[in-house]
C-alpha positions as CSV (number, residue, x, y, z in Angstrom):
1,M,30.1,-8.1,-33.7
2,T,32.2,-11.1,-34.7
3,D,35.9,-10.5,-34.9
4,R,37.4,-11.5,-38.3
5,I,40.9,-12.9,-38.3
6,L,43.1,-13.6,-41.3
7,M,45.7,-16.3,-40.7
8,I,48.5,-16.5,-43.3
9,E,50.2,-19.8,-42.6
10,D,51.6,-22.4,-45.0
11,D,51.0,-25.3,-42.5
12,A,47.4,-26.2,-43.4
13,S,47.0,-28.5,-40.4
14,L,48.2,-25.8,-38.0
15,A,45.9,-23.2,-39.6
16,S,43.0,-25.5,-39.4
17,M,43.7,-26.3,-35.7
18,V,44.0,-22.6,-34.8
19,G,40.9,-21.7,-36.8
20,E,38.9,-24.4,-35.0
21,Y,40.1,-23.2,-31.6
22,L,39.5,-19.5,-32.2
23,R,36.0,-20.2,-33.6
24,G,35.1,-22.6,-30.7
25,A,36.7,-20.6,-27.8
26,A,35.9,-17.1,-28.9
27,G,33.4,-17.2,-31.7
28,M,35.8,-15.6,-34.1
29,Q,35.6,-15.9,-37.9
30,V,38.9,-17.2,-39.2
31,D,40.0,-17.1,-42.9
32,A,43.2,-18.9,-43.9
33,A,45.6,-18.3,-46.7
34,H,48.6,-20.6,-47.2
35,D,51.0,-18.3,-49.1
36,A,51.8,-14.6,-49.3
37,A,50.1,-13.8,-52.5
38,S,46.7,-15.2,-51.5
39,G,47.1,-13.7,-48.0
40,L,47.6,-10.2,-49.3
41,A,44.7,-10.7,-51.7
42,A,42.5,-11.8,-48.8
43,L,43.6,-8.9,-46.7
44,A,42.5,-6.4,-49.4
45,R,39.2,-8.3,-50.0
46,A,38.1,-9.2,-46.5
47,K,39.4,-6.3,-44.4
48,P,40.0,-8.4,-41.3
49,D,40.2,-7.1,-37.7
50,A,43.6,-8.7,-37.2
51,V,46.2,-10.8,-39.0
52,I,48.2,-13.8,-37.8
53,L,51.2,-14.0,-40.0
54,D,53.8,-16.8,-40.2
55,V,57.4,-15.9,-41.1
56,M,58.1,-19.0,-43.2
57,L,56.0,-18.8,-46.3
58,P,56.6,-20.5,-49.7
59,D,56.6,-17.4,-51.9
60,L,57.7,-14.5,-49.7
61,D,58.8,-14.5,-46.1
62,G,56.5,-13.0,-43.5
63,F,58.8,-10.0,-42.9
64,E,58.2,-8.8,-46.5
65,V,54.5,-9.5,-46.2
66,C,54.4,-7.4,-43.0
67,R,56.2,-4.6,-44.8
68,R,53.7,-4.7,-47.6
69,I,50.8,-4.7,-45.3
70,R,52.1,-1.6,-43.5
71,T,52.2,0.4,-46.8
72,S,48.4,0.4,-46.9
73,S,47.0,-0.7,-43.6
74,D,47.4,-0.4,-39.8
75,V,45.5,-3.7,-39.1
76,P,47.0,-5.4,-36.0
77,V,49.6,-8.0,-37.0
78,L,50.7,-10.9,-34.8
79,M,53.7,-12.8,-36.2
80,L,54.4,-16.5,-35.7
81,T,57.7,-18.2,-36.3
82,A,59.6,-21.3,-35.5
83,R,62.6,-19.1,-35.2
84,G,62.4,-17.4,-31.8
85,D,65.7,-15.6,-31.5
86,D,65.8,-11.9,-30.6
87,T,67.0,-10.8,-34.1
88,D,63.9,-12.1,-35.8
89,R,61.7,-10.5,-33.2
90,I,63.4,-7.2,-33.6
91,V,63.1,-7.3,-37.4
92,G,59.4,-8.1,-37.3
93,L,58.7,-5.3,-34.8
94,E,60.7,-2.8,-36.8
95,L,58.7,-3.7,-39.9
96,G,55.5,-2.9,-38.1
97,A,54.3,-6.1,-36.3
98,D,52.3,-5.4,-33.2
99,D,53.1,-8.6,-31.4
100,Y,55.3,-11.7,-31.8
101,L,54.8,-15.3,-30.7
102,P,57.3,-18.1,-31.3
103,K,56.2,-21.7,-32.2
104,P,55.3,-23.9,-30.5
105,F,52.7,-21.9,-28.7
106,N,49.8,-22.4,-26.4
107,P,46.5,-21.7,-28.2
108,R,45.2,-19.9,-25.1
109,E,48.1,-17.5,-25.2
110,L,47.6,-16.9,-28.8
111,L,43.9,-16.1,-28.1
112,A,44.8,-13.8,-25.2
113,R,47.3,-11.9,-27.4
114,I,44.7,-11.5,-30.2
115,R,42.1,-10.3,-27.8
116,A,44.5,-7.8,-26.4
117,I,45.4,-6.2,-29.7
118,L,41.8,-6.2,-30.8
119,R,40.8,-4.4,-27.5
120,R,43.5,-1.8,-28.1
121,S,42.4,-1.2,-31.7
122,A,38.6,-1.1,-30.9
123,G,39.2,1.1,-27.8
124,A,41.3,3.6,-29.7
125,R,38.7,3.9,-32.5
126,A,35.9,4.3,-30.1
127,S,37.6,7.1,-28.1
128,A,36.9,10.6,-29.1
129,Q,39.5,12.5,-27.1
130,E,40.7,16.0,-27.8
131,V,43.8,16.5,-29.9
132,M,46.9,16.5,-27.7
133,R,49.3,19.3,-28.5
134,F,53.0,19.5,-27.4
135,G,54.6,22.4,-29.3
136,R,54.7,21.4,-32.9
137,L,53.7,17.8,-32.2
138,E,50.0,16.9,-32.4
139,I,48.5,13.6,-31.4
140,D,44.8,13.0,-32.5
141,P,43.4,9.9,-30.7
142,A,40.1,10.1,-32.6
143,S,41.7,9.9,-36.1
144,R,44.8,8.1,-34.8
145,K,47.0,10.7,-36.7
146,V,50.3,12.3,-35.6
147,T,51.6,15.5,-37.2
148,L,54.8,17.4,-36.6
149,G,54.3,20.9,-37.7
150,D,52.2,20.5,-40.8
151,T,53.8,17.1,-41.7
152,P,51.9,13.9,-41.1
153,R,54.0,11.2,-39.4
154,T,53.4,7.5,-40.1
155,L,53.2,5.0,-37.2
156,T,51.9,1.5,-36.8
157,G,48.8,1.0,-34.7
158,Y,50.9,-0.4,-31.8
159,Q,53.3,2.6,-32.1
160,F,50.5,5.1,-32.0
161,D,49.1,3.4,-28.9
162,L,52.5,3.5,-27.3
163,L,53.0,7.2,-28.1
164,H,49.6,8.0,-26.8
165,A,50.2,6.1,-23.6
166,L,53.4,8.0,-23.0
167,A,51.9,11.4,-23.9
168,A,48.9,10.8,-21.7
169,N,51.3,10.4,-18.8
170,A,53.6,13.3,-19.8
171,G,56.2,14.1,-17.2
172,R,55.8,10.7,-15.6
173,V,58.4,7.9,-15.9
174,M,56.8,4.8,-17.4
175,S,58.6,1.5,-17.0
176,R,58.6,-1.1,-19.9
177,E,56.3,-3.3,-17.8
178,Q,53.8,-0.6,-17.2
179,L,53.7,0.3,-20.9
180,M,53.3,-3.4,-22.0
181,D,50.5,-3.9,-19.4
182,R,48.7,-0.8,-20.7
183,L,49.0,-1.8,-24.4
184,R,48.3,-5.5,-24.0
185,G,45.4,-5.0,-21.6
186,E,46.6,-7.8,-19.4
187,T,49.9,-9.2,-18.0
188,L,51.5,-11.6,-20.4
189,E,55.0,-12.9,-20.8
190,A,56.4,-10.6,-23.4
191,F,59.6,-9.7,-25.2
192,D,60.8,-6.9,-23.0
193,R,62.9,-5.2,-25.6
194,S,60.0,-4.8,-28.0
195,I,59.2,-1.5,-26.3
196,D,62.7,-0.3,-27.1
197,V,62.3,-1.2,-30.8
198,H,59.0,0.6,-31.0
199,V,60.3,3.7,-29.2
200,S,63.2,3.9,-31.6
201,R,60.7,3.9,-34.5
202,I,58.6,6.5,-32.9
203,R,61.6,8.7,-32.3
204,A,62.5,8.4,-36.0
205,A,59.1,9.7,-36.8
206,I,58.6,12.6,-34.3
207,E,62.1,13.7,-33.1
208,D,64.0,16.4,-34.9
209,D,67.2,14.5,-34.1
210,P,66.4,10.8,-33.1
211,R,69.9,10.3,-31.9
212,H,69.4,13.1,-29.3
213,P,65.7,12.8,-28.5
214,R,63.9,15.7,-26.7
215,R,60.4,14.3,-26.7
216,I,60.7,10.7,-25.5
217,I,63.6,10.6,-23.0
218,T,65.2,7.4,-21.7
219,V,65.5,7.2,-17.9
220,R,68.3,4.7,-17.4
221,G,67.2,1.7,-15.4
222,A,63.6,3.0,-15.1
223,G,62.0,3.4,-18.5
224,Y,60.8,6.4,-20.5
225,V,59.3,9.8,-19.9
226,F,57.5,11.9,-22.4
227,A,58.6,15.6,-22.1
228,S,55.6,17.8,-21.4
229,E,57.5,21.0,-22.4
230,Q,58.2,20.8,-26.1
231,D,58.8,23.3,-28.9
């Protein structure tokens, strides 16, 4: 099945170049929108498999667009920006972006990142694993739902995959590099602290007291461990 990509980018020449590359190199179907309003309309209409989202748009910035996408969809979102500082990356990830690539970028790297998030998304949907239970916390890989007690908890697609990777290795310390390799599907140069941002969001969703976590524990200098014994 052909993967369908929606690119929300105000630079028409860049959008055209990326579209031609993804179609020629990977046979993907690429739809382009050049502002936030038309991009959100295309998202609702076309139901793409992934979104490439520019931060600098003429009507709304990409951060606000990402926030609106996350109110109704867990479609993978890769953000592009000419501003590559850490603050922008953290803001995008906190709002629910799955990956982040600063401009200028190598089209081959963009394709590799898109393929990685598509593989993660497709693999998770195809899996029909049993519900994982840790005390009051339940993780259902088949439906990609998380509940604490009887209360559903909202996570982005990337955050669900990160939680699932940690839970599947309960009791084992996982480094940031190991987690990124598992989630991306291949080794890529990555923003190392993105894992920390996502873990903080997961803690806010599943911990009784996120400031004193008992489910996802930081192991200083090593990474994170998911506690197998939980209440």
